[in-house]
N, C-alpha and C positions, 0 to 999 in steps of 0.2 A: 123526420124521426119522432117529433113530439106533436105532430098535427092531430093525431087521433086523441091524445091525452087532453088537449085543449079544445077539441072539436072544431078545428080550423080546416077549411077547404084547401088552403095553400099557406105557405109561409108568409107571415105578415111583414117581416123585416128583411126581405131580400135586398142585396146590394145592387142588383141590376136596375137600370132606369126603366121601370114599368110605369107607363102613363096612367094606368087605372088606379095606382096608389098615390098619385100626386095630391097632396093636401092643399086645398085652395086657401092658403094663408094670404094675408093682406100684401105681403111682400111679393109672393108669386103672382098674385092677381095684377099687381102694379107692373111688374116686368113684362108679363104677357100682354098687357094693354099697350105698353110702350112698343113692343115688337110689332103688334098688329097695326098700330097707328103708323109707324115708320114705313112698313111695307106697303100698306094700302095707299098711303099718301106719297109714295115714291120719293122718300127723303134721301135716297142715296146710301150713305154709310150709317150703320147702326152698331153701337158697341155695348156689349153686355159682359160684365165681369163679376166674379164671385170667388170665394175661397174654394179650396178643394173639397168636394163632397157637398157643395151647397145646393145641388140639384139643377145645374145649368143644362146638362145633356137631357135630362128628363123634360125640362121646359121646352127645349128645342123640339123634342118629339111631340109634345102636346101642341106646340105651334103648328107643326106639320099637319096635325089632325084638324086644325081649325081654319086652314087656308082653303079657299074654294078651288074649283077646277080651273079657273082662269089664271091661277098662279102656278107657275112652273118652278120647281125647286131642285137645286143641286145641293146635297148635304155632304160636306167633306168632313170625315171623322179623323183621318190620318193627316196630321199637320206636319210631319217630318218629310217634307217634299221639296224638291227643287222647283224652279220656276217652270220648267218644261213639264215635270210630273204633275204640278198643280193644274196647269191648263188642260192637260190630257184627262185628269180625273174629273174636272168640271164638265168637259165636253162629253165624257162617257156617262156621267150622271144625267145629263140632259138627253141621253139616248142618241147622240150623234155617232156616226161611224167615222172615226177619225182616221184620216189618211196622211195628215201632215207629219213631217219629220223635223220641222223646226218650230220655234215659238211663233214666228210670223204666220206659218201655215195654220197653226192651231187658233191664233187670234182671228184670222180671216174666217175660219169655219164658225167660230163663236159669234162673230159680228153678223154673219149671214143669218144665223139662227135667231139672234136677238131682233133683227129687223123684221124677220118673218113673224115672230111672236107679237111684235108691236103692231103689225098690220092686222093681226087677228084680234087685237085688243087684249092680249094676255100680259100678265106681269111676270117678270123673271127675277128669281131670288137665288143668291148663293149664300149658304150658311156654312161657316168654317168653325168647327169646334176645336178646342185646345189651341187657339190661335197664338198663345204666348210662345209656342214652339217654332213659329215661322221665323225664318231669317229676315234680316233687313232687306236683302235683295228680293225675296218673295213678297214681302209686304209692299215694297215699291212697285212690284209687278201688279199686285192687287190694286194699287192706286191707279195705275195706268188703265185698268179695266173700266174704271169709272168714266173714262173719256169716251167710252162707247155710248153715245147719246145722240138724240136728234136736237133740232134747234129749240124745241119746247120742253122736252122732258128726258129723264134718265131712262135708258134702256135696261138698266141692271141695278138691282138692290143688293147690297152686300152686308151681311150680318157677321161681325166678328165676335166670337164667344171665347172667353179665356179667363185665366186666373189673374189676380191683381197685378202681377208683374207685367202683364200686357199693357196696363196703363202707363207704367214706368217706361216701357219700351217706346210707346207712342209719343211720350213726352220728350224724347230725345230730339236733338236738333236735326238729325238725319231724316226723321220722319215727320217733320213739322207740317209738310204739305198734306200728308195723309191725315194727320190729326185735325187740321183745319177743315177737312171735308166731312168729318163725323158730326152729324147733326142731331143724333139721338144717342144719349149715353144713359146707362143704368147700372148700378152696382147691387148685386144680389146679397143682401145682408143675412146673417144667421137668424134662426128662429128665436123669438122671445120665449121667456119661461112659460107663459100661458100657451103659446103656439106649440111648444114641445109637448105639453100635456095633451092638447087637442090632436096633434099629429100622431101621437102614439095610439090613442083610442080610435082615431079615424082609420088608421091602417089595420088595427085589429078588427074593426067592423067590416071593412072591405074584405078581409081574409075569412070572414064567416063567424067571428066571435059572437056569442049570445050574451055577452056582458058579464060572464063569470070570471074573466081574467081581470084582476085588479092590480094596479101599480099603486103602492102606498104613496103618501105625500113625500115621505123621505126618499123613496125610490125615484120619484119624478124629479125631485130636487137634485139628487145625485146624478141622474142622467143628464140633466141640464148643465150641471157644473162640469162634468167630465167631457161632455160633447161640445160645450160652448155654443149649442144651438145648431150645429152643423148636421143636416139630415143624415148623411152617410154614417157619421159617428153614432148618431142616435140609433140608426138601424143596427149597427154592429153590436152596440151595448145591449139593446133590447132583445135581439135575437139570442145572444148568449145568456142573458138573464132568464129568458124563457126555457132555455136548456137546463139551467141550474134549477129552476122551479120544477121542471119535468123529472129531474133526477131525485129531487126531494119529495116529489109527489104533492106539490103545492101549486095552487092557481093564484095565490096572493104573492106578488113580487115585492120584496122589501129592499131597503137601502143596502143591507148587508149582502143580499143576493146580487145586486147591481155591482157592488164593489168586487165580489168574487168573480163576476162575469168579466169585469174590466181587467182583473189580474190574469185570468185565463186567456183572454183575448190578446193580451200583450206579452204574455210569458214572463211578467215581472211580479214583484211582490204585491200583495193586495193593497190597493190605494185607499186604505181606511181614512175617512175624512178627518183632517186635523180640526182643532178648535176653530180656526179661522173659517174653514169651510162650513162647519156646523153653524157658526154664527151668521155667516153670509147667507146661508140657505134658510135657516129657521127664523132668524131674527132680522128681518128686513128693516130698513130705516123707518118706514111708516109705522110698523108694529112696535118697534122700540119706542118711538116718540109717543105713541098712544099709551103704551104701558107706563112710561115715565109720568105723563100728564095725569093719568088715573091714580098713580101711586103717591104723588107728591102730597096731596091733602092728608092721606093716612099716615105717611111718614112724619109729617109735621105734628099731627095730633099725638102720635106715639112718643116722639121725642119730648114734646112739652110735658106730657104726662110723666115720663121717666124723670125729667129734671125736677118737676114740682114735688114728686114723691121722694126724691133723694135729698132735697135740701135739708130737711130736719136731721137726717142721719149724718150728713156731712158736717153740719154745725156741731152736733154732739161729739163726733169723732175728733174734730179739731179742738174742742174744749178739753177733751181727755188728753190729747197729745201735748197741749200746752202745759197742763198741770203736771205731766210726767217728765217734762224735759229737765235734765240736770242743770244745776246753777252755772257750772263753768261752761265757757264757749271759746272755741279756738277759731280764729278767722281763717277763711280759705286762702291757701297759698297757691300762687301761680308758678308753674314750672319756668325756670329761667332757661335761656337758650343753651347755656353750657350743660345743664343737667338733663336735657331732653335725650331720650334714647328710643330707638325703634325696638319694640318688644314683640315677640311672636308667641303664639299659643300652640301647644301640642294638639294635634288633630287626629287622634287615634280613632280607628273605626269603632263605632258604638259609643263614643264618648258623649255624644249629644243625648243619649238615652238615659244617662245616669242622673239621679236626682240632684238638684243644686244643693250645695253645702253652705251653711250660714257663715258670713264673714264676722269674725270676732275682733275685739279691740286689740288683742295681742298680735293680730296679723299685720298691724301697722301702728307704730308708735305715734304718740301725740306730736312729736317734733318732725315726723316724716312727711313727705309730700306724695306718698304712694297713692295711686289711683286704681280704680277697677279697670280691668282690661275688657274691652268689647271687640269681638271679631266680626266684621261685616262681610266676611267672605273674600276680602281682598287684602288681608293682612291685619295685623293688630293695630288698633288705634287707641287713643287715650279716652277713657270714659269719665264717669262721675267721680268726684274726689272722695277719698275715704276719711277726710278730716271731720266729717259729720258723725262718725261712729263714736258713741259715747259709753258703751258698756259691753260686757261679754255676752249679753243676751242676744239670741238670734234676731236679726232684723227681718221685717216682713217684706221689704221691697228691694233690698240690695243683696245680690248673691254673686258669688264668683264661681267660675267653672272649676271642678275638682282637679287636683293634680296639675296645677298650672306649671308649665316648664318655661322658665325664663331663659331664652336663648341669647347668644351674644348679639351685639349690635350688628347691623347690616354690613358695616365696613369690615368686620372681622371675618366675613365669609369670602374666601379666596376661590379662584377657579379649582384649585386642588381640593379644598374641603367640600365644595359642591359636588365635584365628580366622585369623591369617596363616599358621599352620602346618597348617591343616586341608586336606582334600582337596576338589577341585572335582567329582570323580566318586565315586559311592558304592561302586564296585567294590572298590577296595583296602581301604577300611574293612570291607566285608563279608568279604573274604578274611581279614583279620586277626581278625575275630570268629569265623569258622569255624575258624581255626587255634587259637583259644582253646578252642573246642569239641572240639579234637583230631581234626578232620576230616583224612583222609589227604592227603598231598601231591599225589597224582594228581588228586583232585577239585579242590583249590584251584588247581592248575596249569591244569587245563582251564577253570576259571572265568576265570582271568586271560586265557588265550588267546582265549576266545570273547567276553568282554565288555569288556575294557579297550579304550578308544578308541571304543566305540560310543555313539551318542547316546541310545538307549533301553536301559534295563536291566530285564529281566524277573526279578523276585525269586522268583517262583513256580518258574520253570524252574531257577534256581540252587538253590533248596531241593530240587527233585526230584533234581538231580544228587547231592546229599548225603543223600537220603532223610530230609529233615527238614521241619518246618513253619516257616512264616514269616508274620509279620504286620507291617504298617506302620501304626501307629495314632497319632492325636493324643492327648497326655496331658500333664499337668503334670509338673514335675520331681519333686515329692513322690510322685506316682503312679509315676513311673519308678523311683524308689528303692524304693517299696513292692513293685513286681513282682520286685525282687531278681534280675534276670537281666542279664547283659552285653548291650549293645545298640549299634547304630550310631545316633548322634543327629545331628540336623540343626542346623547352626550358623547363627545369624542374622548375615547380612552383606548389607546393603542394596546395596552397590556391586558385589560380585562374584557375587551370586545365591546359590543353595543351595550349602552346603559341609558337609562331614561329618567327624566323628571317631569313633573307636571307644572307648566307655566300657567298661572291662574290670573294674574293681574300685573299691570305696569303703572306705577305712579312716579312721574318725574324720572329720577335717575335710579330708582329701585324697582325690583320685581318681586312679587309674591309667588313662591314656588312651594311645591310639596316634595320634601325629601323623605328619607326613611323615617316614618312614624311621626312626622310633624310638618306643620306649615310654617315657613320662615320667610323673612324679607331679606333679600340679598341685593348687592349692587347689580344694576342692569348690565354693566360692563362684564361682570363675572359670568352672567348667563350668556352674553354674546360670545365670550371667549371659549366657553366649553361647548357651544352649539355645533353639532356635526353636520348640519345642513338638511336634515329631514324632520318633518313635523307631521303629527297625526291630528286631524281635526274631526270633531263630531258636530253635526248640525241638526237642527230641528226638522229639516226637510230631507226625506230619504232620496230626493232627486239628486243630491250631492253624493255621488258614488263613483266608482272607477269604471263604470260602463261607458264606453265611447259611443257618442251619438253622431251619426253621419247619414248620408243619403242612401246607404244600404239597408237602413232599418225601416221597418214598416210602420204601421200605426202604433204610436207609443204615447203613453201618458207622460213619460219623462220628456219627450220632444215637446209636448204641449206646455209643460212647465218651463222648458227652455225658452219657448216663444213668449211665454208670459213674463219671464224675467227680462228678456231682451226688450219686450215692449215697454216695461216699466222704466227702462233706461233709455228709451227712445231709439233703439236700434232696429226694432222690428215693427213694421206697420201692418195693421190688419188684425183679424181675430185669430187666436191660437187654434190650430186644427189638429195637431198631433202627427202631422206628416212633415218629414224633413224636406221641405220644398227648396227650390233654388234661392228664393228670397230669404229663407231661414239661413242657408249656408252663407249668403252674402252678408247677413247681419252678424253672424258669428265671426266671419273673416274681419269685418270692420272692428268689431269689439276686440278681437285678439290683437289687431294692429295698434289700437289705441292704448292697450294695457300691456304692451311688450310681451305678449304670449306668442309662442311660435304659430304663425298664421297658417293653419292647415284647413280651415273651414269646417272642421269636425270639433264637436264639443267634448273635450277630454276632461279628466278630473280637475285639472288646474283651472280650466275655463269655467266649469260649473261652480267651483269653489269661489272664484272671483266674482261671479255674478251674484252668488248668495251673499257675500260679504258687502257688496255694493247696494243691495236692496234687501237687507235682512228683515225678518219679521220682528215685531215689537216684543219686548220682554225677555230677550235672550241675553246671556252673559257676554260681556265684552272685556277685552284686555284693559282698555282705558276708557274712561268716560269723559 
């Protein structure tokens, strides 16, 4: 469709294993060398493994083209075979007219053929692709084929090609005899960042590009990040990105175009790179180290200059302050245990935008022990003492938030008062939760405008506005605390129906929540008693959503993130591919069993939320610290 626009003779990024497009990377050269050595040296069994889409089948086809006429090859592509079907397929590939109706008959025919080829000085090779699908019985049958030999040499070379789970299967006790006979092993690793760049331009050149198709540095980084260096995923992303460029009339492929291509290819939301992705791609460790080393001398010089220039001004200001200080002085008083109270601040929308008001002497008498209130986002705490206030003049450094509302101590909040002050709509509690996540005012304002007063609330659309993930899951209060994320919780109220509050922080036996119009500290037991068993969580990773991931889904960025999370927790071994492979399902099952989640083997919302909370990104808010 777009070949004419780009001036290509054929599509550069087909998913079919075309040997003319094989990029001769170091990894592919090594595995090809291992294969040729094992076959020519008649080493018996050879094992080649690699992730899905790593290029194993293409390598096998290239291998066929490099073997001489003295090497006879049977290439088995369908590995879902019984023992009898496998023997018949091998004999058929060697050109034998099979008449046998039993395994023994087929083995006799194969043995006669091998002896004849040996007399002629020929080498015989069987290559079995996707060998991870072979049953234990068939693999044992293959081991028995290796017994077809003369006194001095093997009559048959067998190459097993498969995904990483083939290694795990061969490591089992049942197949230890077969594993011991494998003399050459090689694992095909993904392409490096530099190889991905060269791979893309190599395929474009083979397809007839004249050099006018350019992938920007950001686009190449994004392709590498999203594909993990797996050639098939690189092909899928680049082919779609060229389509996006064709639609836009551009031959320069950018990062944004690759992200759009990934979104269209998977049918999901556009995977716009998060800050961590940007940093990992743009600011590699060597670059950051070099930048820091270069910047240190300039920073030191600048700081010393600022300090030296400020010293005279500081001395002058200190002298003026000492001369203006009143004669009387009241020593600072410390709060006694009996007089301590938990105080919370009103947190109305827009309150933070109001200008600070000066604290005057009348706001606290000389004999009082009043202190400024400071809200750190997790409830009110005690700040600097007001006993240093000496006059009614506005102070330059001490300000209080306007319209401070002194709420009752935490012990005065009962389950009944908490329920009565909760919200009948989930919208405002969600907005308060997003403000706690530091979502910008434009997004929260839009959410209020679009959803307040509406009967139905679409949490997924709200999360999309903020480019976040969201799940609403049933869980116990203890599980809620274990997730360690702020949440909107549903309140049990039989008379008024569903009601909601925002749970922001937990400190000891108290909880900071947002009730109608204010943020208050309540007893944790009160929150536990009113909790109805359902909580809504927002996350910084849109991977956490209600979409169920299982083996029916195709190539998916969410599956790749799932594998990444499982890998960080040592449940998944290998490189993330984006395909829901059997080893991915096994890792999910093990994870669900370990964390008392219903073991289905599919990653549901609860599973993804638990993974996120066990390996959370840095800098996100937590219930407790």
